[in-house]
CHARMM-style PDB file with segment names, atoms N, HN, CA, C and O in Angstrom:
ATOM      1  N   ILE     1     -12.698  -4.298  19.423  1.00  0.00      PROA
ATOM      2  CA  ILE     1     -13.770  -4.916  19.863  1.00  0.00      PROA
ATOM      3  C   ILE     1     -14.974  -3.719  20.171  1.00  0.00      PROA
ATOM      4  O   ILE     1     -16.122  -3.929  19.778  1.00  0.00      PROA
ATOM      5  N   LEU     2     -14.762  -2.939  20.620  1.00  0.00      PROA
ATOM      6  HN  LEU     2     -13.830  -2.768  20.939  1.00  0.00      PROA
ATOM      7  CA  LEU     2     -15.411  -1.574  20.898  1.00  0.00      PROA
ATOM      8  C   LEU     2     -15.608  -0.836  19.312  1.00  0.00      PROA
ATOM      9  O   LEU     2     -16.767  -0.550  19.012  1.00  0.00      PROA
ATOM     10  N   THR     3     -14.948  -0.648  18.702  1.00  0.00      PROA
ATOM     11  HN  THR     3     -14.006  -0.880  18.945  1.00  0.00      PROA
ATOM     12  CA  THR     3     -14.612  -0.370  17.146  1.00  0.00      PROA
ATOM     13  C   THR     3     -15.883  -0.960  16.338  1.00  0.00      PROA
ATOM     14  O   THR     3     -16.710  -0.361  15.651  1.00  0.00      PROA
ATOM     15  N   ALA     4     -15.769  -2.256  16.632  1.00  0.00      PROA
ATOM     16  HN  ALA     4     -15.097  -2.743  17.190  1.00  0.00      PROA
ATOM     17  CA  ALA     4     -16.254  -2.796  15.601  1.00  0.00      PROA
ATOM     18  C   ALA     4     -18.014  -2.790  16.182  1.00  0.00      PROA
ATOM     19  O   ALA     4     -18.965  -2.382  15.516  1.00  0.00      PROA
ATOM     20  N   ARG     5     -18.051  -3.146  17.054  1.00  0.00      PROA
ATOM     21  HN  ARG     5     -17.277  -3.477  17.594  1.00  0.00      PROA
ATOM     22  CA  ARG     5     -19.478  -2.813  17.815  1.00  0.00      PROA
ATOM     23  C   ARG     5     -20.064  -1.364  17.759  1.00  0.00      PROA
ATOM     24  O   ARG     5     -21.282  -1.185  17.775  1.00  0.00      PROA
ATOM     25  N   LEU     6     -19.254  -0.435  17.698  1.00  0.00      PROA
ATOM     26  HN  LEU     6     -18.265  -0.581  17.684  1.00  0.00      PROA
ATOM     27  CA  LEU     6     -19.798   0.958  17.029  1.00  0.00      PROA
ATOM     28  C   LEU     6     -19.983   1.248  15.636  1.00  0.00      PROA
ATOM     29  O   LEU     6     -20.730   2.120  15.193  1.00  0.00      PROA
ATOM     30  N   THR     7     -19.115   0.313  14.835  1.00  0.00      PROA
ATOM     31  HN  THR     7     -18.508  -0.395  15.194  1.00  0.00      PROA
ATOM     32  CA  THR     7     -19.103   0.656  13.412  1.00  0.00      PROA
ATOM     33  C   THR     7     -20.636  -0.018  13.149  1.00  0.00      PROA
ATOM     34  O   THR     7     -21.593   0.588  12.667  1.00  0.00      PROA
ATOM     35  N   LYS     8     -20.620  -1.205  13.522  1.00  0.00      PROA
ATOM     36  HN  LYS     8     -19.843  -1.698  13.913  1.00  0.00      PROA
ATOM     37  CA  LYS     8     -21.935  -1.935  13.280  1.00  0.00      PROA
ATOM     38  C   LYS     8     -23.389  -0.876  13.645  1.00  0.00      PROA
ATOM     39  O   LYS     8     -24.283  -0.577  12.854  1.00  0.00      PROA
ATOM     40  N   ALA     9     -23.244  -0.431  15.193  1.00  0.00      PROA
ATOM     41  HN  ALA     9     -22.517  -0.674  15.837  1.00  0.00      PROA
ATOM     42  CA  ALA     9     -24.180   0.696  15.536  1.00  0.00      PROA
ATOM     43  C   ALA     9     -24.651   1.722  15.253  1.00  0.00      PROA
ATOM     44  O   ALA     9     -25.806   2.128  15.384  1.00  0.00      PROA
ATOM     45  N   CYS    10     -23.544   2.304  14.749  1.00  0.00      PROA
ATOM     46  HN  CYS    10     -22.606   1.974  14.643  1.00  0.00      PROA
ATOM     47  CA  CYS    10     -23.348   3.508  14.084  1.00  0.00      PROA
ATOM     48  C   CYS    10     -22.787   3.674  12.643  1.00  0.00      PROA
ATOM     49  O   CYS    10     -21.621   4.047  12.515  1.00  0.00      PROA
ATOM     50  N   PRO    11     -23.448   3.453  11.705  1.00  0.00      PROA
ATOM     51  CA  PRO    11     -22.712   3.224  10.364  1.00  0.00      PROA
ATOM     52  C   PRO    11     -22.487   4.861  10.224  1.00  0.00      PROA
ATOM     53  O   PRO    11     -23.128   5.734  10.810  1.00  0.00      PROA
ATOM     54  N   LEU    12     -21.334   5.045   9.228  1.00  0.00      PROA
ATOM     55  HN  LEU    12     -20.814   4.336   8.752  1.00  0.00      PROA
ATOM     56  CA  LEU    12     -20.330   6.017   8.834  1.00  0.00      PROA
ATOM     57  C   LEU    12     -21.167   6.124   7.728  1.00  0.00      PROA
ATOM     58  O   LEU    12     -21.888   5.194   7.367  1.00  0.00      PROA
ATOM     59  N   ASN    13     -21.094   7.622   6.952  1.00  0.00      PROA
ATOM     60  HN  ASN    13     -20.508   8.377   7.245  1.00  0.00      PROA
ATOM     61  CA  ASN    13     -21.409   8.101   5.862  1.00  0.00      PROA
ATOM     62  C   ASN    13     -20.404   7.729   5.023  1.00  0.00      PROA
ATOM     63  O   ASN    13     -19.445   8.340   5.492  1.00  0.00      PROA
ATOM     64  N   PRO    14     -19.990   7.088   4.036  1.00  0.00      PROA
ATOM     65  CA  PRO    14     -19.299   6.522   2.940  1.00  0.00      PROA
ATOM     66  C   PRO    14     -18.398   7.943   2.909  1.00  0.00      PROA
ATOM     67  O   PRO    14     -17.172   7.838   2.855  1.00  0.00      PROA
ATOM     68  N   ARG    15     -18.954   9.120   2.939  1.00  0.00      PROA
ATOM     69  HN  ARG    15     -19.949   9.205   2.983  1.00  0.00      PROA
ATOM     70  CA  ARG    15     -18.119  10.191   1.911  1.00  0.00      PROA
ATOM     71  C   ARG    15     -16.951  10.607   3.137  1.00  0.00      PROA
ATOM     72  O   ARG    15     -15.995  11.317   2.825  1.00  0.00      PROA
ATOM     73  N   GLN    16     -17.120  10.100   4.548  1.00  0.00      PROA
ATOM     74  HN  GLN    16     -17.897   9.523   4.801  1.00  0.00      PROA
ATOM     75  CA  GLN    16     -16.293  10.676   5.605  1.00  0.00      PROA
ATOM     76  C   GLN    16     -15.124  10.361   4.962  1.00  0.00      PROA
ATOM     77  O   GLN    16     -15.096   9.407   4.184  1.00  0.00      PROA
ATOM     78  N   ARG    17     -14.206  10.995   5.168  1.00  0.00      PROA
ATOM     79  HN  ARG    17     -14.229  11.770   5.799  1.00  0.00      PROA
ATOM     80  CA  ARG    17     -12.495  10.978   5.665  1.00  0.00      PROA
ATOM     81  C   ARG    17     -11.649  10.909   6.834  1.00  0.00      PROA
ATOM     82  O   ARG    17     -10.487  10.513   6.919  1.00  0.00      PROA
ATOM     83  N   GLY    18     -12.250  11.259   7.519  1.00  0.00      PROA
ATOM     84  HN  GLY    18     -13.195  11.581   7.450  1.00  0.00      PROA
ATOM     85  CA  GLY    18     -11.688  11.889   8.945  1.00  0.00      PROA
ATOM     86  C   GLY    18     -11.966  11.031   9.916  1.00  0.00      PROA
ATOM     87  O   GLY    18     -13.063  10.474   9.960  1.00  0.00      PROA
ATOM     88  N   PHE    19     -10.984  10.807  10.843  1.00  0.00      PROA
ATOM     89  HN  PHE    19     -10.093  11.259  10.808  1.00  0.00      PROA
ATOM     90  CA  PHE    19     -11.054  10.326  11.924  1.00  0.00      PROA
ATOM     91  C   PHE    19     -11.691   8.657  11.521  1.00  0.00      PROA
ATOM     92  O   PHE    19     -12.611   8.145  12.158  1.00  0.00      PROA
ATOM     93  N   ILE    20     -11.171   8.159  10.654  1.00  0.00      PROA
ATOM     94  HN  ILE    20     -10.424   8.576  10.137  1.00  0.00      PROA
ATOM     95  CA  ILE    20     -11.355   6.572  10.734  1.00  0.00      PROA
ATOM     96  C   ILE    20     -10.126   6.075   9.667  1.00  0.00      PROA
ATOM     97  O   ILE    20      -9.436   6.785   8.935  1.00  0.00      PROA
ATOM     98  N   ARG    21     -10.104   4.691   9.833  1.00  0.00      PROA
ATOM     99  HN  ARG    21     -10.665   4.115  10.427  1.00  0.00      PROA
ATOM    100  CA  ARG    21      -8.888   3.967   8.944  1.00  0.00      PROA
ATOM    101  C   ARG    21      -9.923   3.928   7.350  1.00  0.00      PROA
ATOM    102  O   ARG    21     -11.043   3.457   7.153  1.00  0.00      PROA
ATOM    103  N   ALA    22      -9.142   4.508   6.595  1.00  0.00      PROA
ATOM    104  HN  ALA    22      -8.232   4.891   6.755  1.00  0.00      PROA
ATOM    105  CA  ALA    22      -9.957   4.533   5.568  1.00  0.00      PROA
ATOM    106  C   ALA    22      -8.279   3.884   4.175  1.00  0.00      PROA
ATOM    107  O   ALA    22      -7.209   3.303   4.352  1.00  0.00      PROA
ATOM    108  N   ALA    23      -8.992   4.437   2.993  1.00  0.00      PROA
ATOM    109  HN  ALA    23      -9.861   4.909   2.849  1.00  0.00      PROA
ATOM    110  CA  ALA    23      -8.029   4.309   1.852  1.00  0.00      PROA
ATOM    111  C   ALA    23      -6.989   4.939   2.082  1.00  0.00      PROA
ATOM    112  O   ALA    23      -6.966   5.734   3.022  1.00  0.00      PROA
ATOM    113  N   GLY    24      -5.860   4.731   1.261  1.00  0.00      PROA
ATOM    114  HN  GLY    24      -5.878   4.086   0.497  1.00  0.00      PROA
ATOM    115  CA  GLY    24      -4.495   5.615   1.081  1.00  0.00      PROA
ATOM    116  C   GLY    24      -4.662   6.990   0.668  1.00  0.00      PROA
ATOM    117  O   GLY    24      -5.730   7.180   0.087  1.00  0.00      PROA
ATOM    118  N   CYS    25      -4.026   7.860   0.779  1.00  0.00      PROA
ATOM    119  HN  CYS    25      -3.158   7.706   1.251  1.00  0.00      PROA
ATOM    120  CA  CYS    25      -4.046   9.042   0.541  1.00  0.00      PROA
ATOM    121  C   CYS    25      -4.131   9.695  -1.061  1.00  0.00      PROA
ATOM    122  O   CYS    25      -4.590  10.744  -1.515  1.00  0.00      PROA
ATOM    123  N   SER    26      -3.566   8.721  -1.553  1.00  0.00      PROA
ATOM    124  HN  SER    26      -3.194   7.869  -1.185  1.00  0.00      PROA
ATOM    125  CA  SER    26      -3.743   8.702  -3.461  1.00  0.00      PROA
ATOM    126  C   SER    26      -5.611   9.238  -3.409  1.00  0.00      PROA
ATOM    127  O   SER    26      -6.152  10.284  -3.769  1.00  0.00      PROA
ATOM    128  N   GLU    27      -6.121   8.060  -2.838  1.00  0.00      PROA
ATOM    129  HN  GLU    27      -5.681   7.211  -2.546  1.00  0.00      PROA
ATOM    130  CA  GLU    27      -7.469   8.012  -3.279  1.00  0.00      PROA
ATOM    131  C   GLU    27      -8.360   9.589  -2.476  1.00  0.00      PROA
ATOM    132  O   GLU    27      -9.420  10.144  -2.763  1.00  0.00      PROA
ATOM    133  N   ASN    28      -7.603   9.793  -1.706  1.00  0.00      PROA
ATOM    134  HN  ASN    28      -6.741   9.343  -1.473  1.00  0.00      PROA
ATOM    135  CA  ASN    28      -8.482  11.202  -0.879  1.00  0.00      PROA
ATOM    136  C   ASN    28      -7.999  12.325  -1.506  1.00  0.00      PROA
ATOM    137  O   ASN    28      -8.651  13.358  -1.353  1.00  0.00      PROA
ATOM    138  N   LEU    29      -6.760  12.364  -2.341  1.00  0.00      PROA
ATOM    139  HN  LEU    29      -6.231  11.524  -2.465  1.00  0.00      PROA
ATOM    140  CA  LEU    29      -6.189  13.665  -3.123  1.00  0.00      PROA
ATOM    141  C   LEU    29      -6.720  13.458  -4.472  1.00  0.00      PROA
ATOM    142  O   LEU    29      -6.535  14.420  -5.217  1.00  0.00      PROA
ATOM    143  N   LYS    30      -7.431  12.293  -5.066  1.00  0.00      PROA
ATOM    144  HN  LYS    30      -7.581  11.512  -4.461  1.00  0.00      PROA
ATOM    145  CA  LYS    30      -8.149  12.297  -6.159  1.00  0.00      PROA
ATOM    146  C   LYS    30      -9.178  12.786  -6.251  1.00  0.00      PROA
ATOM    147  O   LYS    30      -9.522  13.481  -7.207  1.00  0.00      PROA
ATOM    148  N   LEU    31     -10.133  12.412  -4.897  1.00  0.00      PROA
ATOM    149  HN  LEU    31      -9.854  11.847  -4.121  1.00  0.00      PROA
ATOM    150  CA  LEU    31     -11.690  12.993  -4.732  1.00  0.00      PROA
ATOM    151  C   LEU    31     -11.576  14.598  -4.420  1.00  0.00      PROA
ATOM    152  O   LEU    31     -12.427  15.423  -4.750  1.00  0.00      PROA
ATOM    153  N   LEU    32     -10.026  14.958  -3.528  1.00  0.00      PROA
ATOM    154  HN  LEU    32      -9.334  14.287  -3.259  1.00  0.00      PROA
ATOM    155  CA  LEU    32     -10.049  16.548  -3.770  1.00  0.00      PROA
ATOM    156  C   LEU    32      -9.868  17.484  -4.739  1.00  0.00      PROA
ATOM    157  O   LEU    32     -10.337  18.609  -4.572  1.00  0.00      PROA
ATOM    158  N   GLN    33      -9.163  17.158  -5.892  1.00  0.00      PROA
ATOM    159  HN  GLN    33      -8.782  16.243  -6.028  1.00  0.00      PROA
ATOM    160  CA  GLN    33      -8.718  17.249  -6.944  1.00  0.00      PROA
ATOM    161  C   GLN    33     -10.156  17.470  -7.738  1.00  0.00      PROA
ATOM    162  O   GLN    33     -10.342  18.590  -8.213  1.00  0.00      PROA
ATOM    163  N   THR    34     -11.173  16.472  -7.905  1.00  0.00      PROA
ATOM    164  HN  THR    34     -11.021  15.562  -7.519  1.00  0.00      PROA
ATOM    165  CA  THR    34     -12.666  16.454  -8.446  1.00  0.00      PROA
ATOM    166  C   THR    34     -13.309  17.873  -7.245  1.00  0.00      PROA
ATOM    167  O   THR    34     -13.525  19.007  -7.672  1.00  0.00      PROA
ATOM    168  N   ILE    35     -13.460  17.587  -6.183  1.00  0.00      PROA
ATOM    169  HN  ILE    35     -13.285  16.666  -5.836  1.00  0.00      PROA
ATOM    170  CA  ILE    35     -14.057  18.603  -5.607  1.00  0.00      PROA
ATOM    171  C   ILE    35     -13.743  20.027  -5.630  1.00  0.00      PROA
ATOM    172  O   ILE    35     -14.547  20.911  -5.335  1.00  0.00      PROA
ATOM    173  N   ILE    36     -12.394  20.228  -6.039  1.00  0.00      PROA
ATOM    174  HN  ILE    36     -11.741  19.509  -6.279  1.00  0.00      PROA
ATOM    175  CA  ILE    36     -11.619  21.298  -6.366  1.00  0.00      PROA
ATOM    176  C   ILE    36     -12.267  22.266  -7.645  1.00  0.00      PROA
ATOM    177  O   ILE    36     -12.585  23.455  -7.624  1.00  0.00      PROA
ATOM    178  N   ARG    37     -12.327  21.266  -8.753  1.00  0.00      PROA
ATOM    179  HN  ARG    37     -12.069  20.300  -8.770  1.00  0.00      PROA
ATOM    180  CA  ARG    37     -12.576  21.468  -9.933  1.00  0.00      PROA
ATOM    181  C   ARG    37     -14.041  21.553 -10.053  1.00  0.00      PROA
ATOM    182  O   ARG    37     -14.301  22.626 -10.596  1.00  0.00      PROA
ATOM    183  N   SER    38     -15.183  20.846  -9.765  1.00  0.00      PROA
ATOM    184  HN  SER    38     -14.971  19.974  -9.324  1.00  0.00      PROA
ATOM    185  CA  SER    38     -15.854  21.201  -9.524  1.00  0.00      PROA
ATOM    186  C   SER    38     -16.964  22.585  -9.140  1.00  0.00      PROA
ATOM    187  O   SER    38     -17.957  23.047  -9.702  1.00  0.00      PROA
ATOM    188  N   ALA    39     -16.096  22.982  -7.714  1.00  0.00      PROA
ATOM    189  HN  ALA    39     -15.289  22.607  -7.257  1.00  0.00      PROA
ATOM    190  CA  ALA    39     -15.977  24.211  -7.549  1.00  0.00      PROA
ATOM    191  C   ALA    39     -16.030  25.347  -8.012  1.00  0.00      PROA
ATOM    192  O   ALA    39     -16.852  26.263  -8.032  1.00  0.00      PROA
ATOM    193  N   LYS    40     -14.755  25.108  -8.487  1.00  0.00      PROA
ATOM    194  HN  LYS    40     -14.088  24.364  -8.471  1.00  0.00      PROA
ATOM    195  CA  LYS    40     -13.956  25.986  -9.669  1.00  0.00      PROA
ATOM    196  C   LYS    40     -15.115  26.292 -10.823  1.00  0.00      PROA
ATOM    197  O   LYS    40     -15.367  27.430 -11.218  1.00  0.00      PROA
ATOM    198  N   ARG    41     -15.722  25.194 -11.258  1.00  0.00      PROA
ATOM    199  HN  ARG    41     -15.518  24.269 -10.937  1.00  0.00      PROA
ATOM    200  CA  ARG    41     -16.386  25.044 -12.592  1.00  0.00      PROA
ATOM    201  C   ARG    41     -17.751  25.722 -12.056  1.00  0.00      PROA
ATOM    202  O   ARG    41     -18.159  26.539 -12.882  1.00  0.00      PROA
ATOM    203  N   GLU    42     -18.501  25.631 -11.016  1.00  0.00      PROA
ATOM    204  HN  GLU    42     -18.169  24.968 -10.345  1.00  0.00      PROA
ATOM    205  CA  GLU    42     -19.598  26.162 -10.686  1.00  0.00      PROA
ATOM    206  C   GLU    42     -19.574  27.665  -9.587  1.00  0.00      PROA
ATOM    207  O   GLU    42     -20.400  28.229  -8.870  1.00  0.00      PROA
ATOM    208  N   HSD    43     -18.434  27.833  -9.879  1.00  0.00      PROA
ATOM    209  HN  HSD    43     -17.763  27.375 -10.461  1.00  0.00      PROA
ATOM    210  CA  HSD    43     -18.475  29.290  -9.253  1.00  0.00      PROA
ATOM    211  C   HSD    43     -18.902  29.001  -7.869  1.00  0.00      PROA
ATOM    212  O   HSD    43     -19.738  29.740  -7.350  1.00  0.00      PROA
ATOM    213  N   ARG    44     -18.514  28.212  -7.359  1.00  0.00      PROA
ATOM    214  HN  ARG    44     -17.835  27.612  -7.781  1.00  0.00      PROA
ATOM    215  CA  ARG    44     -18.683  27.973  -5.728  1.00  0.00      PROA
ATOM    216  C   ARG    44     -18.010  28.356  -4.726  1.00  0.00      PROA
ATOM    217  O   ARG    44     -16.868  28.040  -5.061  1.00  0.00      PROA
ATOM    218  N   PRO    45     -17.916  28.983  -3.376  1.00  0.00      PROA
ATOM    219  CA  PRO    45     -16.986  28.743  -2.491  1.00  0.00      PROA
ATOM    220  C   PRO    45     -16.535  27.168  -2.077  1.00  0.00      PROA
ATOM    221  O   PRO    45     -17.218  26.167  -2.291  1.00  0.00      PROA
ATOM    222  N   LEU    46     -15.160  27.210  -1.407  1.00  0.00      PROA
ATOM    223  HN  LEU    46     -14.605  28.024  -1.234  1.00  0.00      PROA
ATOM    224  CA  LEU    46     -15.276  26.125  -0.758  1.00  0.00      PROA
ATOM    225  C   LEU    46     -14.005  26.403   0.083  1.00  0.00      PROA
ATOM    226  O   LEU    46     -13.049  27.101  -0.257  1.00  0.00      PROA
ATOM    227  N   GLY    47     -14.171  25.728   1.241  1.00  0.00      PROA
ATOM    228  HN  GLY    47     -14.946  25.161   1.517  1.00  0.00      PROA
ATOM    229  CA  GLY    47     -13.377  25.803   2.216  1.00  0.00      PROA
ATOM    230  C   GLY    47     -12.793  24.198   2.736  1.00  0.00      PROA
ATOM    231  O   GLY    47     -13.553  23.263   2.988  1.00  0.00      PROA
ATOM    232  N   VAL    48     -11.395  24.140   2.818  1.00  0.00      PROA
ATOM    233  HN  VAL    48     -10.778  24.900   2.614  1.00  0.00      PROA
ATOM    234  CA  VAL    48     -10.896  22.662   3.035  1.00  0.00      PROA
ATOM    235  C   VAL    48      -9.984  22.657   4.470  1.00  0.00      PROA
ATOM    236  O   VAL    48      -9.082  23.492   4.536  1.00  0.00      PROA
ATOM    237  N   VAL    49     -10.103  22.139   5.121  1.00  0.00      PROA
ATOM    238  HN  VAL    49     -10.835  21.460   5.068  1.00  0.00      PROA
ATOM    239  CA  VAL    49      -9.411  22.036   6.395  1.00  0.00      PROA
ATOM    240  C   VAL    49      -8.452  20.489   6.417  1.00  0.00      PROA
ATOM    241  O   VAL    49      -8.916  19.473   5.900  1.00  0.00      PROA
ATOM    242  N   PHE    50      -7.636  20.502   6.817  1.00  0.00      PROA
ATOM    243  HN  PHE    50      -7.259  21.327   7.236  1.00  0.00      PROA
ATOM    244  CA  PHE    50      -6.668  19.133   7.203  1.00  0.00      PROA
ATOM    245  C   PHE    50      -5.836  19.252   8.432  1.00  0.00      PROA
ATOM    246  O   PHE    50      -4.929  20.065   8.615  1.00  0.00      PROA
ATOM    247  N   VAL    51      -6.342  18.165   9.402  1.00  0.00      PROA
ATOM    248  HN  VAL    51      -7.078  17.504   9.254  1.00  0.00      PROA
ATOM    249  CA  VAL    51      -5.810  17.770  10.523  1.00  0.00      PROA
ATOM    250  C   VAL    51      -5.103  16.659  10.372  1.00  0.00      PROA
ATOM    251  O   VAL    51      -5.307  15.678   9.656  1.00  0.00      PROA
ATOM    252  N   ASP    52      -4.074  16.961  11.274  1.00  0.00      PROA
ATOM    253  HN  ASP    52      -3.909  17.758  11.856  1.00  0.00      PROA
ATOM    254  CA  ASP    52      -3.103  15.004  10.903  1.00  0.00      PROA
ATOM    255  C   ASP    52      -3.161  15.429  12.861  1.00  0.00      PROA
ATOM    256  O   ASP    52      -3.102  16.521  13.427  1.00  0.00      PROA
ATOM    257  N   ILE    53      -3.231  14.707  13.146  1.00  0.00      PROA
ATOM    258  HN  ILE    53      -3.279  13.820  12.686  1.00  0.00      PROA
ATOM    259  CA  ILE    53      -3.549  14.109  14.870  1.00  0.00      PROA
ATOM    260  C   ILE    53      -1.990  13.144  14.586  1.00  0.00      PROA
ATOM    261  O   ILE    53      -2.137  12.421  13.601  1.00  0.00      PROA
ATOM    262  N   ALA    54      -1.142  13.060  14.979  1.00  0.00      PROA
ATOM    263  HN  ALA    54      -1.023  13.647  15.779  1.00  0.00      PROA
ATOM    264  CA  ALA    54      -0.258  12.332  15.263  1.00  0.00      PROA
ATOM    265  C   ALA    54      -0.736  10.612  15.969  1.00  0.00      PROA
ATOM    266  O   ALA    54      -1.476  10.331  16.911  1.00  0.00      PROA
ATOM    267  N   LYS    55      -0.126   9.939  15.252  1.00  0.00      PROA
ATOM    268  HN  LYS    55       0.476  10.167  14.486  1.00  0.00      PROA
ATOM    269  CA  LYS    55      -0.573   8.717  15.992  1.00  0.00      PROA
ATOM    270  C   LYS    55      -2.018   8.553  16.772  1.00  0.00      PROA
ATOM    271  O   LYS    55      -2.136   8.132  17.922  1.00  0.00      PROA
ATOM    272  N   ALA    56      -2.814   8.864  16.132  1.00  0.00      PROA
ATOM    273  HN  ALA    56      -2.719   9.206  15.197  1.00  0.00      PROA
ATOM    274  CA  ALA    56      -4.141   8.639  16.085  1.00  0.00      PROA
ATOM    275  C   ALA    56      -4.701   7.436  16.204  1.00  0.00      PROA
ATOM    276  O   ALA    56      -5.849   7.311  16.631  1.00  0.00      PROA
ATOM    277  N   PHE    57      -3.770   6.171  15.750  1.00  0.00      PROA
ATOM    278  HN  PHE    57      -2.838   6.272  15.403  1.00  0.00      PROA
ATOM    279  CA  PHE    57      -4.812   4.923  15.800  1.00  0.00      PROA
ATOM    280  C   PHE    57      -3.790   3.959  16.308  1.00  0.00      PROA
ATOM    281  O   PHE    57      -3.767   2.762  16.023  1.00  0.00      PROA
ATOM    282  N   ASP    58      -3.020   4.527  17.017  1.00  0.00      PROA
ATOM    283  HN  ASP    58      -3.039   5.500  17.249  1.00  0.00      PROA
ATOM    284  CA  ASP    58      -2.066   3.851  17.891  1.00  0.00      PROA
ATOM    285  C   ASP    58      -2.760   2.875  18.927  1.00  0.00      PROA
ATOM    286  O   ASP    58      -3.749   3.351  19.484  1.00  0.00      PROA
ATOM    287  N   THR    59      -2.445   1.746  19.230  1.00  0.00      PROA
ATOM    288  HN  THR    59      -1.641   1.359  18.777  1.00  0.00      PROA
ATOM    289  CA  THR    59      -2.781   0.908  20.239  1.00  0.00      PROA
ATOM    290  C   THR    59      -1.920   0.514  21.280  1.00  0.00      PROA
ATOM    291  OT1 THR    59      -2.320  -0.255  22.154  1.00  0.00      PROA
TER     292      THR     59
END
């Protein structure tokens, strides 16, 4: 109930991938590949952080 209310009151950026229930890993990996390619092509620095919190969404 609380999550549903917060989602309505505080919409998230559609680009956010962490700390939410979202599409599977394959979509996120494709997005990451695109971002890496773009950074290389444009010679921009890029930092990436992966955090895996075990059982983050257990009820």
